[in-house]
C-alpha positions, 0 to 999 in steps of 0.5 A, spaced: 688 832 142 686 829 149 679 826 150 677 831 154 679 837 150 676 833 144 669 832 147 669 840 149 671 842 142 665 838 139 661 841 144 659 835 147 654 836 153 658 837 160 654 831 163 656 827 158 663 829 157 664 827 165 661 821 164 665 819 158 671 821 162 669 817 168 669 811 163 676 812 160 679 813 167 677 806 169 681 803 164 687 802 167 684 799 174 681 794 169 687 792 165 691 791 172 686 786 174 689 782 168 695 779 171 691 778 178 684 776 177 685 770 172 680 764 172 673 763 174 669 765 180 665 761 184 658 765 182 654 765 176 651 771 172 643 773 171 644 768 165 646 762 169 653 763 166 659 762 170 663 768 172 670 770 170 674 773 176 675 779 171 668 780 169 666 781 177 672 785 178 671 790 172 663 790 174 665 792 181 670 797 179 665 801 174 659 800 179 663 803 184 665 809 180 658 810 177 655 810 184 661 815 187 660 820 182 652 820 182 652 822 174 647 816 173 640 814 175 640 807 173 646 802 172 644 795 168 650 791 167 651 784 164 653 781 171 647 784 175 640 781 176 637 787 177 637 794 175 641 799 180 638 805 182 643 811 184 640 815 190 641 822 189 644 822 182 645 829 179 643 826 172 637 822 169 642 818 165 641 810 164 647 806 163 648 799 160 655 795 161 658 789 159 664 790 163 669 785 160 666 782 153 670 776 151 673 775 158 674 768 157 680 769 152 684 773 157 688 766 158 690 766 151 692 774 151 686 776 145 683 782 145 677 784 150 673 790 151 668 794 155 661 796 152 657 802 154 650 804 152 648 811 155 640 813 155 637 819 157 633 816 162 631 808 164 635 803 160 629 799 158 628 803 152 629 802 144 636 803 142 634 809 138 633 813 144 640 812 146 644 819 147 651 815 145 655 809 146 662 807 147 667 801 148 674 800 150 678 795 147 684 792 151 689 789 145 696 791 143 693 798 144 688 800 149 683 804 145 676 808 146 671 809 141 665 813 142 659 816 139 654 821 141 648 822 136 650 826 130 657 827 132 660 822 129 665 816 131 671 817 134 677 813 136 682 814 142 689 811 144 691 810 151 698 813 153 703 811 158 700 816 163 693 813 162 690 819 158 687 818 151 689 821 145 685 822 138 687 817 133 682 817 128 676 822 127 669 821 124 670 813 123 666 811 117 665 803 116 668 802 109 666 797 104 670 790 105 669 783 105 670 780 112 665 776 115 665 774 123 660 768 124 658 765 130 654 759 132 656 752 129 654 751 121 650 745 123 645 749 127 644 754 122 637 756 120 635 755 113 635 763 111 642 764 115 645 758 111 643 761 105 646 768 107 652 765 109 653 761 102 652 768 099 657 771 102 662 766 101 660 765 094 662 773 093 669 771 096 668 774 104 673 771 108 672 769 115 675 772 121 672 770 128 676 771 135 670 769 140 670 776 142 664 780 140 667 787 141 674 785 138 670 782 132 666 788 131 671 793 132 675 789 126 669 790 122 668 797 123 675 798 121 675 793 115 668 793 113 664 786 112 659 784 117 659 780 124 653 775 126 651 771 131 644 769 129 638 765 131 640 758 131 637 751 133 637 751 140 637 758 141 632 761 136 632 767 140 639 768 139 645 768 144 648 775 145 645 780 149 640 786 146 642 791 152 649 790 153 652 788 146 647 789 140 644 795 142 651 799 144 655 796 139 649 797 134 649 805 136 656 806 134 656 802 127 650 805 125 653 812 127 659 810 123 654 809 117 653 802 118 647 798 120 645 793 125 639 788 125 636 782 128 635 779 121 628 782 120 628 789 123 633 795 125 635 792 132 635 799 135 628 799 134 627 793 139 624 795 146 627 790 151 622 787 156 628 785 161 635 786 162 636 779 160 633 779 153 637 776 148 637 777 140 640 775 134 645 780 131 647 782 124 652 788 125 656 791 119 655 794 112 649 796 110 649 792 104 650 786 108 644 788 113 640 789 107 642 782 104 640 778 110 633 782 111 632 781 104 633 773 104 629 772 111 623 776 107 623 771 101 
């Protein structure tokens, strides 16, 4: 079943359906840039990081499509310093976008992706207010995984015609023993070091590519946990609350998993600014409960 038909069969709100379809239709244009827009650009994003040419291209494609559609009122992306307000929008939706997560891996042909969060209004609200979230993974196959609150998590694969067809319905995160740990071991804080040692003592296998979206996708399918913790020099964490932690946390939570900053559910955290960073633990409920227990002790 194709994506649009599936959304209608699920009784998805018509405006949400149009929005999810809009993102699905940008995948081909973004992929086309992989051959022509490689390397670094001469600009920096809101975090002071040098932008990749592909980051800028994907950002421009998605912003242009959203502005033209007028399907959303607010757009926040990792590449823009300010929230964009769309004049004359037909819906009050707010959208957060990481246009191309993991883009530094393009030159070695590893998987990267686009991450999207969908809010009923302004985006500077806790993740538990989201209407849904999705990500598009550009790997050997191009897949789109989405959720809307209470509807389950569903995965689609893009065919040669650019359309997405159902691959797996009602994904649930299994029990598994993979762990994907960011940051250098020498910089671990004591509670995090204890947590990682506990996982290793239980036989967890390390799997970490450097692409957050790809690593969490693997955890969603095989179980375990991804973490980019607070560490020495980055006590507030490295990854972005709005663009990475919250939307991927929404997907994993709807699939029966959990997401935390090490202390509380990440979806309960209200952002102060689009640039907020956070420690992230995302994956199985057992692993998330363990880190929160260790940090409390």
